[in-house]
C-alpha positions in Angstrom: -113.7 -106.1 -175.2 -112.0 -103.6 -173.0 -109.0 -105.9 -172.9 -108.4 -104.9 -176.6 -105.2 -103.0 -177.1 -107.1 -100.6 -179.4 -109.6 -99.7 -176.6 -106.6 -99.2 -174.2 -104.7 -97.0 -176.6 -107.8 -94.8 -177.2 -108.4 -94.5 -173.5 -104.9 -93.3 -173.0 -105.5 -90.3 -175.3 -106.4 -86.9 -173.8 -109.9 -85.6 -174.2 -108.8 -83.2 -176.9 -107.0 -86.0 -178.9 -110.1 -88.3 -178.6 -112.2 -85.6 -180.2 -109.6 -85.1 -183.0 -109.5 -88.8 -183.6 -113.3 -88.8 -183.8 -113.1 -86.0 -186.4 -110.6 -88.0 -188.5 -112.7 -91.2 -188.4 -115.8 -89.3 -189.4 -114.0 -87.5 -192.3 -115.1 -88.9 -195.6 -111.5 -88.3 -196.9 -110.2 -90.9 -194.5 -113.1 -93.1 -193.9 -116.6 -93.8 -195.3 -117.3 -97.0 -193.5 -120.2 -96.3 -191.1 -119.7 -99.3 -188.7 -116.2 -98.1 -188.1 -117.5 -94.7 -187.1 -120.2 -96.3 -184.9 -117.6 -98.5 -183.2 -115.5 -95.5 -182.2 -118.5 -93.8 -180.8 -119.3 -96.8 -178.7 -115.8 -97.0 -177.4 -115.6 -93.2 -176.6 -119.0 -93.4 -174.8 -117.8 -96.3 -172.7 -114.6 -94.5 -171.8 -116.4 -91.3 -170.9 -118.9 -93.1 -168.7 -116.6 -95.7 -167.2 -119.2 -98.3 -167.9 -116.8 -101.2 -167.6 -115.9 -103.9 -170.2 -117.7 -103.7 -173.6 -119.5 -107.0 -174.5 -118.4 -108.1 -178.0 -121.8 -109.5 -178.8 -123.7 -106.4 -177.7 -121.3 -104.2 -179.7 -121.8 -106.4 -182.7 -125.6 -106.1 -182.4 -125.3 -102.3 -182.3 -123.1 -102.2 -185.4 -125.1 -104.8 -187.3 -128.6 -105.0 -185.8 -130.0 -107.3 -188.5 -127.1 -109.8 -188.5 -126.2 -112.8 -186.4 -122.9 -112.5 -184.5 -119.8 -113.0 -186.6 -116.4 -112.8 -184.9 -114.5 -112.1 -188.1 -116.9 -109.3 -189.2 -116.3 -107.5 -185.8 -112.6 -108.1 -186.1 -112.6 -106.5 -189.5 -114.2 -103.3 -188.2 -111.8 -103.2 -185.3 -108.9 -103.6 -187.7 -110.1 -100.8 -189.8 -110.5 -98.5 -186.8 -107.0 -99.5 -185.6 -105.5 -98.4 -189.0 -107.3 -95.1 -188.7 -105.9 -94.7 -185.2 -102.4 -95.3 -186.5 -103.0 -92.7 -189.2 -104.1 -90.2 -186.6 -100.9 -90.7 -184.7 -98.8 -90.2 -187.8 -100.7 -87.0 -188.9 -100.6 -85.6 -185.4 -96.8 -86.1 -185.3 -96.3 -84.5 -188.7 -98.4 -81.5 -187.7 -96.2 -81.0 -184.6 -93.1 -80.9 -186.8 -93.8 -78.1 -189.3 -90.6 -78.8 -191.3 -91.8 -82.3 -192.0 -94.9 -81.1 -193.6 -92.9 -78.6 -195.7 -90.5 -81.3 -196.8 -93.2 -83.8 -197.7 -95.0 -81.1 -199.7 -91.8 -80.2 -201.5 -91.0 -83.8 -202.4 -94.5 -84.5 -203.5 -94.4 -81.6 -205.9 -91.1 -82.8 -207.3 -92.6 -86.4 -207.7 -95.6 -84.9 -209.6 -93.5 -82.7 -211.8 -95.2 -79.6 -210.4 -92.0 -77.6 -210.6 -93.5 -74.1 -210.3 -95.2 -75.1 -207.1 -92.0 -76.9 -206.0 -89.9 -73.7 -206.3 -92.6 -71.8 -204.4 -92.6 -74.3 -201.5 -88.8 -74.5 -201.6 -88.6 -70.7 -200.9 -91.0 -71.1 -198.0 -89.0 -74.0 -196.6 -85.8 -71.9 -196.9 -87.5 -69.2 -194.9 -88.6 -71.6 -192.2 -85.1 -73.1 -192.0 -83.6 -69.6 -191.7 -85.9 -69.1 -188.7 -84.6 -72.2 -186.9 -82.7 -71.4 -183.7 -80.6 -74.6 -183.6 -78.4 -76.2 -186.3 -79.0 -79.7 -185.0 -79.4 -83.1 -186.8 -82.8 -82.4 -188.2 -81.9 -78.9 -189.4 -79.0 -80.3 -191.5 -81.1 -83.3 -192.6 -83.9 -80.9 -193.8 -81.3 -78.8 -195.6 -80.0 -82.0 -197.2 -83.5 -83.0 -198.5 -84.2 -79.4 -199.7 -80.9 -79.2 -201.6 -81.4 -82.8 -202.9 -84.6 -81.8 -204.6 -83.4 -78.5 -205.9 -80.1 -79.9 -207.0 -81.5 -82.8 -209.0 -84.2 -80.6 -210.4 -81.6 -78.0 -211.5 -79.3 -80.7 -212.9 -82.1 -82.2 -215.0 -84.0 -79.1 -216.1 -81.9 -76.0 -215.6 -78.1 -76.0 -215.6 -76.1 -79.1 -214.7 -72.8 -77.1 -214.6 -73.9 -75.3 -211.4 -72.6 -77.3 -208.4 -73.4 -75.1 -205.4 -76.7 -76.7 -204.6 -75.4 -80.3 -204.8 -72.3 -79.3 -202.7 -74.6 -77.9 -200.1 -76.6 -81.2 -200.2 -73.4 -83.2 -199.5 -72.2 -80.9 -196.8 -75.5 -80.9 -194.9 -75.9 -84.7 -195.3 -72.4 -85.1 -193.8 -73.1 -82.9 -190.8 -76.5 -84.5 -190.1 -74.8 -88.0 -190.3 -71.9 -87.0 -188.0 -74.2 -85.4 -185.4 -76.5 -88.5 -185.3 -73.5 -90.9 -185.4 -71.8 -89.1 -182.5 -75.0 -88.8 -180.4 -75.8 -92.4 -180.7 -72.3 -93.4 -179.9 -72.4 -91.3 -176.8 -75.5 -92.9 -175.5 -74.4 -96.5 -176.4 -71.0 -95.9 -174.9 -72.7 -94.8 -171.7 -74.9 -97.8 -171.8 -72.0 -100.2 -172.2 -70.3 -98.6 -169.2 -73.3 -99.3 -167.0 -74.5 -102.7 -168.1 -72.9 -105.7 -169.8 -73.4 -104.7 -173.4 -71.0 -104.3 -176.4 -71.5 -102.4 -179.6 -69.5 -102.3 -182.9 -69.2 -98.6 -183.6 -68.0 -99.2 -187.2 -66.4 -96.1 -188.7 -66.2 -94.2 -185.4 -62.4 -94.0 -185.0 -61.6 -92.6 -188.4 -64.6 -90.3 -188.2 -63.2 -88.9 -184.9 -59.9 -88.1 -186.6 -61.8 -86.4 -189.4 -64.0 -84.5 -187.0 -61.1 -83.2 -185.0 -59.4 -81.9 -188.1 -62.5 -80.4 -189.7 -64.6 -79.2 -186.8 -62.5 -79.1 -183.6 -59.0 -77.8 -184.4 -60.4 -74.9 -186.4 -61.3 -71.3 -185.9 -64.6 -70.6 -184.0 -66.4 -69.5 -187.2 -65.8 -72.9 -188.8 -67.0 -74.9 -185.8 -70.2 -76.8 -185.7 -71.5 -76.4 -182.1 -73.6 -79.6 -182.1 -70.8 -81.8 -183.5 -68.4 -80.2 -181.0 -70.8 -81.0 -178.2 -71.1 -84.7 -178.9 -67.4 -85.0 -179.7 -66.6 -83.6 -176.3 -69.2 -85.8 -174.6 -67.7 -88.9 -176.2 -64.2 -87.9 -175.2 -65.2 -87.6 -171.5 -66.0 -91.3 -171.6 -63.2 -92.5 -173.9 -60.5 -90.4 -172.0 -62.1 -90.2 -168.6 -59.0 -89.2 -166.7 -58.5 -86.1 -169.0 -60.4 -83.4 -167.2 -60.0 -81.0 -170.1 -63.0 -82.6 -171.9 -65.2 -82.1 -169.0 -64.0 -78.5 -168.7 -65.1 -78.0 -172.3 -68.6 -79.2 -171.4 -68.7 -76.7 -168.5 -67.6 -74.0 -170.9 -70.5 -74.9 -173.2 -72.9 -74.8 -170.3 -71.8 -71.3 -169.3 -71.1 -69.7 -172.7 -72.8 -71.6 -175.5 -75.9 -73.2 -174.0 -78.3 -71.2 -176.4 -76.7 -72.8 -179.5 -78.1 -76.2 -178.7 -81.5 -77.7 -179.3 -83.6 -78.9 -176.3 -82.3 -82.4 -176.9 -78.7 -81.1 -177.1 -79.2 -79.1 -173.9 -80.5 -82.3 -172.1 -77.5 -84.3 -173.3 -75.1 -81.6 -172.3 -76.5 -81.5 -168.7 -76.9 -85.3 -168.6 -73.5 -86.3 -169.7 -71.7 -83.5 -167.7 -73.6 -84.8 -164.7 -72.7 -88.4 -165.4 -69.0 -87.5 -165.7 -69.2 -85.9 -162.2 -70.9 -89.0 -160.9 -68.2 -91.2 -162.2 -65.5 -89.0 -160.7 -67.1 -88.9 -157.3 -67.5 -92.7 -157.4 -63.7 -92.9 -158.0 -63.2 -90.8 -154.9 -62.9 -87.3 -156.3 -65.1 -85.7 -153.6 -64.7 -82.1 -155.0 -67.2 -83.0 -157.8 -70.1 -83.6 -155.4 -71.0 -79.9 -154.7 -70.4 -79.0 -158.4 -72.8 -81.8 -159.4 -75.4 -80.7 -156.9 -75.4 -77.2 -158.2 -75.6 -78.6 -161.8 -78.7 -80.6 -160.9 -80.4 -77.6 -159.2 -79.8 -75.5 -162.3 -81.1 -78.3 -164.5 -84.3 -78.5 -162.5 -84.8 -74.8 -162.5 -84.5 -74.6 -166.3 -86.6 -77.8 -166.9 -83.7 -79.3 -168.9 -83.8 -82.4 -166.7 -87.4 -83.1 -167.6 -88.3 -85.1 -170.6 -91.9 -84.5 -171.9 -92.7 -83.3 -168.4 -91.2 -86.4 -166.7 -88.1 -86.9 -164.7 -86.2 -90.1 -165.2 -85.7 -92.5 -162.3 -81.9 -92.1 -162.7 -81.9 -88.3 -162.4 -84.4 -88.5 -159.5 -82.1 -91.0 -157.7 -78.9 -89.2 -158.4 -80.3 -85.9 -157.2 -81.8 -87.4 -154.0 -78.6 -89.3 -153.3 -76.4 -86.3 -153.7 -78.6 -84.0 -151.7 -78.6 -86.5 -148.8 -74.8 -86.9 -148.9 -74.3 -83.2 -148.8 -76.7 -83.0 -145.8 -79.2 -80.8 -147.7 -82.0 -82.6 -146.0 -84.8 -80.1 -146.2 -84.2 -79.4 -149.9 -83.9 -83.1 -150.6 -87.1 -84.0 -148.8 -89.0 -81.2 -150.7 -87.5 -82.5 -154.0 -88.6 -86.1 -153.3 -92.2 -85.0 -152.6 -92.5 -82.4 -155.4 -91.0 -84.5 -158.2 -92.6 -87.9 -157.2 -95.6 -87.2 -159.4 -93.3 -86.5 -162.4 -91.7 -90.0 -162.3 -93.0 -92.6 -164.8 -96.1 -94.2 -163.3 -94.9 -97.8 -163.6 -91.8 -97.1 -161.5 -93.0 -94.2 -159.3 -93.5 -96.0 -156.0 -90.3 -98.1 -156.3 -88.1 -95.1 -157.1 -89.7 -93.0 -154.4 -89.4 -95.6 -151.6 -85.8 -96.4 -152.4 -84.7 -92.7 -152.4 -86.8 -92.0 -149.2 -84.9 -94.9 -147.6 -81.6 -93.3 -148.6 -82.6 -89.9 -147.2 -83.5 -91.7 -143.9 -80.0 -93.2 -143.9 -78.3 -89.9 -144.2 -80.5 -88.6 -141.4 -79.4 -91.6 -139.3 -83.0 -92.8 -139.0 -81.9 -96.4 -139.6 -85.1 -98.3 -138.7 -87.1 -96.1 -141.1 -84.5 -97.1 -143.8 -85.3 -100.8 -143.4 -89.0 -100.0 -143.3 -88.9 -98.1 -146.6 -86.7 -100.7 -148.3 -89.4 -103.3 -147.6 -91.5 -101.5 -150.3 -88.8 -101.7 -152.9 -89.2 -104.4 -155.5 -86.0 -105.7 -157.2 -87.2 -105.0 -160.8 -83.7 -104.9 -162.2 -80.0 -105.5 -161.3 -79.3 -102.0 -160.3 -82.2 -101.9 -157.8 -80.9 -105.1 -156.2 -77.3 -103.7 -156.0 -78.3 -100.3 -154.7 -80.9 -101.5 -152.2 -78.5 -104.2 -150.8 -75.7 -101.7 -150.5 -77.9 -99.3 -148.6 -79.1 -102.2 -146.4 -75.5 -103.3 -145.8 -74.6 -99.8 -144.6 -77.7 -99.6 -142.4 -76.9 -102.9 -140.6 -73.3 -101.7 -140.3 -74.6 -98.4 -138.6 -76.8 -100.6 -136.3 -73.7 -102.8 -135.6 -75.8 -105.9 -136.3 -72.8 -108.2 -137.2 -74.7 -111.5 -137.6 -77.3 -110.0 -140.1 -74.5 -108.0 -141.8 -72.3 -111.0 -142.5 -75.2 -113.0 -143.8 -76.2 -110.1 -146.1 -72.6 -109.8 -147.4 -72.5 -113.5 -148.3 -75.9 -113.4 -150.0 -74.9 -110.3 -151.9 -71.6 -111.9 -153.0 -73.4 -115.0 -154.4 -75.8 -112.8 -156.3 -72.9 -110.8 -157.9 -71.0 -113.9 -158.9 -74.0 -115.6 -160.5 -75.6 -112.6 -162.2 -74.9 -112.6 -166.0 -76.4 -109.2 -166.6 -73.6 -107.4 -164.8 -70.5 -106.4 -166.8 -67.2 -108.0 -165.9 -66.1 -104.6 -164.6 -69.1 -104.3 -162.4 -68.7 -107.8 -161.0 -65.1 -107.1 -160.1 -65.9 -103.8 -158.5 -68.6 -105.3 -156.3 -66.7 -108.5 -155.5 -63.8 -106.4 -154.3 -66.1 -104.1 -152.3 -67.8 -107.1 -150.5 -64.4 -108.7 -149.8 -63.2 -105.6 -148.1 -66.5 -105.0 -146.4 -66.4 -108.4 -144.8 -62.9 -107.8 -143.5 -63.9 -104.5 -142.1 -66.9 -105.9 -140.3 -64.9 -108.8 -138.8 -62.3 -106.3 -137.6 -64.9 -104.1 -136.0 -66.6 -107.1 -134.5 -63.4 -108.3 -132.8 -62.1 -104.8 -132.1 -62.5 -105.4 -128.3 -59.9 -108.2 -128.5 -57.2 -106.0 -129.8 -55.2 -103.2 -128.2 -55.9 -99.8 -129.7 -52.5 -99.8 -131.3 -52.9 -103.3 -132.8 -56.4 -102.4 -134.2 -55.1 -99.2 -135.7 -52.3 -101.1 -137.5 -54.8 -103.7 -138.9 -57.2 -101.0 -140.1 -54.3 -99.0 -141.6 -53.2 -102.1 -143.5 -56.8 -102.6 -144.7 -57.0 -99.0 -145.9 -53.8 -99.4 -147.7 -55.1 -102.5 -149.5 -58.3 -100.8 -150.4 -56.5 -97.8 -151.9 -54.1 -99.9 -153.9 -56.7 -102.2 -155.4 -58.2 -101.3 -158.8 -62.0 -101.5 -159.4 -63.6 -101.1 -156.0 -67.1 -99.7 -155.9 -68.0 -97.3 -153.0 -64.3 -97.1 -152.1 -64.8 -93.8 -150.2 -67.3 -95.5 -147.8 -64.8 -98.3 -147.0 -62.0 -95.8 -146.4 -64.2 -93.6 -144.2 -65.2 -96.6 -142.0 -61.8 -98.2 -141.8 -60.9 -96.3 -138.6 -60.8 -97.3 -134.9 -64.5 -97.5 -133.7 -65.8 -95.5 -130.8 -67.4 -98.6 -129.5 -67.1 -102.2 -130.6 -69.7 -104.1 -132.7 -72.1 -106.5 -131.0 -70.7 -109.9 -130.1 
């Protein structure tokens, strides 16, 4: 019975939440069915003692000692407990969002025509909203719902000629919609740039024109900071070569950070970092140190953590950058200290890949290959990143035969993989084509005079520089020089 999802979900709760679930199930307001209470006690006892799987027949006998085993009867009890578990999750969430409880109470009083109580709760909600530090999506949505109730109440029962409340309702609804629309468009645009996805953004283009007129090209007192944040983030992706949008994000980081909610702060850091990453991948090396300092600040403030966890992407980006900048001691401490904060399902994979990358930067090439043996190719990006790292390692070891074999295998994977976007496929195909030419030139370097080799490498560098869509261009250019010693023959 321990294979039941219900038992699994309860086991995943903290000790405190298990006790709170028990209190809810034993509350006569929520449940008066004793077998359901008894079932929860059996599950909690088994979890606490670690007794192993619960036997369905034995559980049934404890719940219904005078009855022969009936699968459906046990299923009904488990179903009832599952519904109570879902209710516990919902109540727990509402309790952690005080404005939600205020809103639900207000709307319930309006629904029940308890208008005196409604006005009382509305004043309390207004007080709570005035105490909110951030005017984010939920702030405006709560204001919309508050003014919606007060506006329609006033229109029906007080004075329909007064429009202020209804206008406030419309204004807050617009701002909540614009913030949520922009934020989702930012994340989905980033997603479409990374993997082969496409989204229809609907009204986005006319909305951007409206936003620029109403919230961007206005005096500071008329600006909405959260709308401005996501508008600027979106522009860094839509107009990537225009550095002014990124400079606006930097300004927000330095001067307006306190205006944003924790989610807004995370997005500000995340998208500013992603812009720096894209620029460094295009060969703009000056963004590396700036990005590294940005990451360190994000770790110190905790902004880069989400519910106490660090994403595999932030972990990888930080470790990669630290290694590239030769911040070896700091990077090694980071890998160890933050490993436990990675999602458990990906922890070992992420750690081993990034440890391999650190070994590469320290020129400990055999340790690189050893660490990569523990990396499982769970998605396209792990295959691409691991093979690129392996390629550079064999290149450093001057193992031509293995290197050319790897390049060909890599090329076939890129050509056949349908999860890569056309842009990604082009970038990697171009890289592998140039990498193969580079390896062959280095392998045969001993057959050329130094002048002839320099000319061939110069021509290769020129071709790399003039070709659009080449991933890891900077590495190719760095290596397309006359070698100190030839590759193995």
